[in-house]
N, C-alpha and C positions, 0 to 999 in steps of 0.2 A: 626348512630353511625359508626364510624370503625372497623373492628376487634382488639380484644382486642388485644393488644402484646404477645407475650409469648416467652419464654426462655427457652431450653434442658432442662426436667425434671432434670438430672444430675449437673444441673449450679441453679435451683432452692433447688437442696439439699442440693449445699453446700455451700449455701449464710442462708440455712436454719441452717448448721452445725456451723456456724459463726453469728447465731442468728441473723438473718435477716429476718423479713416475708415479704412477697410481698401483695400488696392491687391496686388492677386493678380497675382505674378513672374511671368515667363514660365516658369520652373521650376516653378512651382506653389506655391511658397512666400506666406506670407501676411503682407500688413504693417500694421501698426495705429500711425498714426503722429496725433500730437495737431496739433488745431489750435486748440489752447485758449495759445497764445504760450509753453507748454512745448518744449523742443526734444525729448524723448522719444517714441522709437519703439521699439517692439518687431514680433518676428520668429517667427514660428512656421513651424517646417521638422517634415520626413520626418526621422527615424533610422530608417532599416528601414521596414519590414512594420509594426509595431504599435507605435512609436513616435514620440513629439513632444517637439519641444523647442523652448523659449520664449528668446530671448535676449532685450535690451537695448542702448540706446544712448541716450547723451543728447548734445547739441554737436556733435554729427559725433567721437565720443569711439568708441572700437574697442569693437564687441558683448561682451558678456559675458553668461556663461550667469545666467538665472532658474529655470529648472525643468526636467525630463524628467518626461514620464509615458509610465504604457504603454496608457491611453486618453483616447479624446478627452472624457468626457465629465470625464473630474477636470480638465482643462484648463478647461474650460467653464465650474467651480466655483470656480475658484482666478483667472481674469478677472474673476467678478461681486463676487468683492472684489476684487480689485486695481481697480477702474475705482470702486468704490463710494465709496472719498474726493474723489475730485475730484466724482461726483456729490452727496455732502455738502456738501461745500466751494462747491460752485454754490446748496445750498439754504440754507446756515448754520445747518448742522444739525452737535450737537456731533461731532468724531475720539472714535470709537472706539477703545478701547485693546483689544486683543485679546492674551491673554497667551499666551505663548510660551513656560511654561515644561513643562519635559519630564512635570512630574505634570500635565499640565491635560491630556496627547492622549486622543484621545476614546477612548473602550473599544473592542474589538476591533483595535486599533492599535499599531504597535511603531518604533521608531526604530528605525535602524544607528549605529554607533558612525561616527566620520568615515574613509572609506572612499577613498583616492587625494581627496582634497577635495572629496568630497560625503557626505554622511549620503541617508539611505533610507528613507520611509515606506511598511510593508506593511502590509497587512492582516492580520493570523494567520491562521495556517493556511492563506492564498490566496499570497500572496508581497510580490512591489515591486507599489508604485501612483505613488509620484512621487517623485522623487531632488532635491537640490535642494543647490547648493556652500554651503561656508565654515560654520566651527563653530558662528555667533551667526544670521547670514542664513537659514542651511539653519532655524534652529528657528522663528524669523520666518517663517517660509514653507508650512513640514510641520505646526505645530500645529494653526495655525488650520483649515489645508487638511484637517486629520481630521476637524473638526469639519462641515465645510462639504457632506463626502461626506453626509454624513448628512442633509442637507437638500434637496429638490429648487430648482430653479434660481427659480421664482416666492418659493415663498417666502424664502430667501435674499434676493431683490430688494425684497420686502416688509418683508423687515426690514433691511436696509441705509436703508432710508425712514425709520424709523422714527427719531424723535429718542432714543432707548435702545436700539436695535438687536434688538427686542422684533417677535417670537416667539425667533431665532435666540441671543440675550441675556438675561438676565434676574438681573436685579442685579449687570453689568457681568458677568456670568460667561458658560460657556457654558449653555445649556438644555441639559436632557436632554429625548432625546425618547421 
């Protein structure tokens, strides 16, 4: 049996704050299941030695891919953003509308065209960081992620708990570092 997947303790705590519990399957895959009434489940699986896949299912439907990452720290940041919506709703904070326009991509990152149903986010000069399916959903996923990668987990969490999203957002736009 492979070593079980692990996420950072602060990311797991953030997931618990959003009412998600974690379970590790016999094969080492990680499941995040909502206890807040929504029948949403996320699965994190290894795909090779240095790649992870995040999938989602709801209401017993088939799983569908959400994100592939080349580094678990990329997934950590994505999950902080993902669970922020639920946490903000619980706290009656306003919804944060994160821009997903290609012109808002963080400096130092590039987006590919769609290839075999996926768009890839790459760090300029370093290679692929993450990939997401669908021409629109991939932008909604990858453009904000490109900005999240420039912030620490703690900074992101503080930002998502701030009414206006500061310091991650300034005047409803991504803040520069």
